[in-house]
N, C-alpha and C positions, 0 to 999 in steps of 0.2 A: 487192064488185064489181070492184075493181081487179085482184085475182088471178084473177077469172073471165074477164076479157077476154082475156088471153094464151092461156088454155085454148081459148077459142072460136075464136081465130084459127088455133091449131094444128089444131082439128077441121075448120075450113073448109079448110085445106090438105089435110088427110088425105082429105076427101071429094071433092077435085077429081077430074075424070074421067081425067086422065093419071096412071095409077098401075099400071104393068105389072110391079111387082116380084113376084118368086117368094118372096123371103125378105127380111125387114126386121129388122135387129138394131141395138141401141143400144150405143155405146161411151161410157162416162163414166169420169172418173178424178179423183183428188185431191179427194174429197168430204169429207175430214176437216175438223174445226173447227180454229179457231185456238188458241193456247196458253191465252189468258185465258178462253176459253169452250169448254172441252174436251168438253162434253156437248151443245153447241149445234149441231145438224145442220140448222138452219133452211134454209140454201141448198140442201142435198141433198133435204131434204123437198119444197121447191118444185119442184126438178128432177124428183122421183118423180111429182109430179102431172102434169108436163107429159109424162113418158115414158108414163104410163098413158093419157093422152088420145090419144096416137099409136098405141097397141095394137101394139107391135113383137112379133116372134116370140120374141125372147130379149134379155136385157141383160147386158153385160159390163163389169165395173168393173176397171180396171187398176191399183188399188192406191192407198195412202194412204187407208185407210178410217177410221182413227182418228187422234188427234194423237199419242199414244204416248209420245214422247220425255220422259225424266226421270221416268217413272213406275216404281216397283217392282211395282205391280200394275195391269195394263192392263184386267183383266177388267170393271170397272164401265163402262169406255168401250165394250168389246165388246157388253156387254149392251144398252147404248143402241143401238149400230149394229144389232144383230140385231133389236131391236124395230122399227127404222125400216125395214129391207129387207123386212119382212113385208108392207109396203104395196105393193111392187112386184108388179104383176099378171102379169108375164111370167116365164118361167123366168130365174133370176138367177144369175150366176156371178162369182167374183172371184179375183184374185190379190193377193199382198201387195206393198205399197210399202215404202220405207225407214222410214216412220213406224210401220209395223205390225210389222216384224221388226228393230228397231234394235239388239237385242243377243240373246244366246243365250236368255235368259229370255223376252223377248218372242217370239222365234221358237217356243219351246216352247209358250207359250200358244196362239199362232196355230195351231199343229199339233194341240193338244188340242181346239180348237174345230172346225177345218175339215178335219183329218186329212191334208191334202196341200197343198203349195204350188204344184204344177204339175199339169196335167191336159189331157185332150183329150176331145173328144165329137163326135158327127156330128148334123147337122140338114139334112134335105131334100137329100141328096146333096152336102152341103158339110161340110167338116172344120174344126173349131175347135181351135186349140192355144193353151193358156195356159201360159206359161213364167215361172219364177221367176229373174229375172237379178240377184238380191241374195244369192246364196250366199256363205257364209264371211264375212260381214260386209262384202262388197264392193259397189260399185255398178256393176253391169254384168256380173258374172260368172255364167257358167253352168258348173257343175261336171262332171266326168266322168261320174258316174252319171246325171245328168239328160241329158247329151248322148247317152249310150248309149240312153237311154230315147226321146229325140227321133228318133234315127236309126231305131230300131225302129218307132216310131210313124209315121213317114213313109215306110217302106220300100216300101209297096205302094199308091201313090196311086190308088185306084179312084174317088175323088170327082171331081166336076166342077171344084171349086176349093176352096182352103183359105184361112183367115185366121189370123194369128198375133198373139198379144198378150203384151206385156211391160210392166214398169213404167218402167224407165230407158231413154231413147232413146240408145242408145250412139252413134248416128250424128250426134248433135247436139253440136258442140263446146262449146255453152254448158251442157251437163249436167254440173254441177260434181261433182268427185270421182270422175269416171270416168277410170280409168287408160287410157293409150293401148294397153296390151296387151290389154284387153278389148274395145276398138273393133276392134283388128286381128283378135283371136280371132273376133268375130262375123262380120267379112267374109271371114275365110279358112276357117272351119269351119261357120258357121251359114247365112250367105246363100247359098252355093252349094247347100246342101242344101234350102233352100226353093225355089230356082229349079227344082230337079228334081222338086219335089212339087206343082206346080200352085198354089203359094201366090199369092194375088192381092195381098195387102197385109199390112203389119205396123203394129199400133197400139200407141202407148205414152202415158204420162202424164208425171208427175214434173215437167215444166216447166209452169208454170201459165199457159198460153196455147194458142192454136192455132197449130200449124205452127212453122216453115215446113215444108211437105211436101217430101220428096225422092223422087226416082225413081232407083233404081240397077238397071240391067239390066232395065228394064221393070217392076220390083216397087216399089210404092208404099209409102212410109214416112210415117206420120201421128203427130203429137203432138196429143194431146186432153186436156190437164191443166186444164180449166176448170170443174170441178165443185164447187168450194168457195169459201169466202170470200176466200182469198187468191189475187190475180191478179198476173202480172207487170206491173210499172210501165209498161214501154214498150208492152205489149199494151193496157193500159187507156188509155194516153195516145193511142194510135192508134185508139181507139173500140171496143176489144174488151170483151165482157162475159162473164159466166158462160155456158157452153154445154155441150151434149153432141152427139154424132154420131149420126145416124140413117143407116145404111147400107142401101141398097136393091140387092138382087142380082137381076139380070135375066138373061135367056138370052144377052144380048149383052155382059155385064160387070157392073159395079157402079158406083153412084153414092153419093158421100158428101155428105150434107146437114149443115149446122152449125145446130143448133137453139139460138137464144137466147130470151130471155123473150117476145118479142113478134114474132119473125120467124124465118124459115128461109132460109138463104142457101146458096149453093154453097160447096164447099171452096175453089175458086179466089178467090171473092169474100171469103172469110174470111181468106185468106192474107195479111194485112196486114202482116206483119213480114218477108216473103221477102226484100226488098232490104236491110233493116237487118241481117239475120242471114246474108246470103249468104256473107260471109267465114268463117263458122263451120260450114259444111257439112264433114263428113268426106269426104275424097277417098282412097279406097282406093289404096294403092300410091304415094301422093305424100308426100314428106317435108314436115315442118313441121306435121303434124296434132297435134302434142302441146301446142299452146298452150292 
């Protein structure tokens, strides 16, 4: 009964009369188990139940799908993951996180299973771009081949709007192991390209918390790494819990809802760490961003 109550609350919200969205998609991330329970996806399984109750048009997972690290053979974990995502009732897409492609062997296994680490697709006059910013064993890098693909993919923006997804939020100075050169590369090479291509927002995971949300040149950048058992201590201390995002796209823009176990709140209400993390926002063109 306890698990049924949150589902009923979500259904009540879903059935509310104020629901003008043309397109509704979920963003979830960092759904991987912890080290000592590498096949225990129970948090993700509960989230899938919530997602199905909301009946989104599609679901995107921005990586850290399995625990991965330290294993010579990750296939047993992938087999378990593949079993679980069969329960998702909407079209489901994913990109790798650092736990999934932590070395060349792990990357090879990922490619054998999923064939590609970056992709794009269209849905209802909107374009979705899923990028792999973990190339060459780095955290934050997009290589020349992928960049050329991205430029071609965004060359003729016929769509009403687009959304971009990565694993590592290079704009967050708290994202460890991200070199300054990859932050600068993003804002010098990728960000201007997105601005020219009707991109509405960029979503990432990696940091196990919500936000803080940033806006650069009118483009929204979200962090949504709350889909697994391990959450950032400051986020939990401030009242944060496991969550995923439900994005509603309307004729007038888009709205980001933060879905927790027993409530749905706005992105601004969920941005509980914005003051604490304000000194760690990346500021393009300003020195001192290497801390």
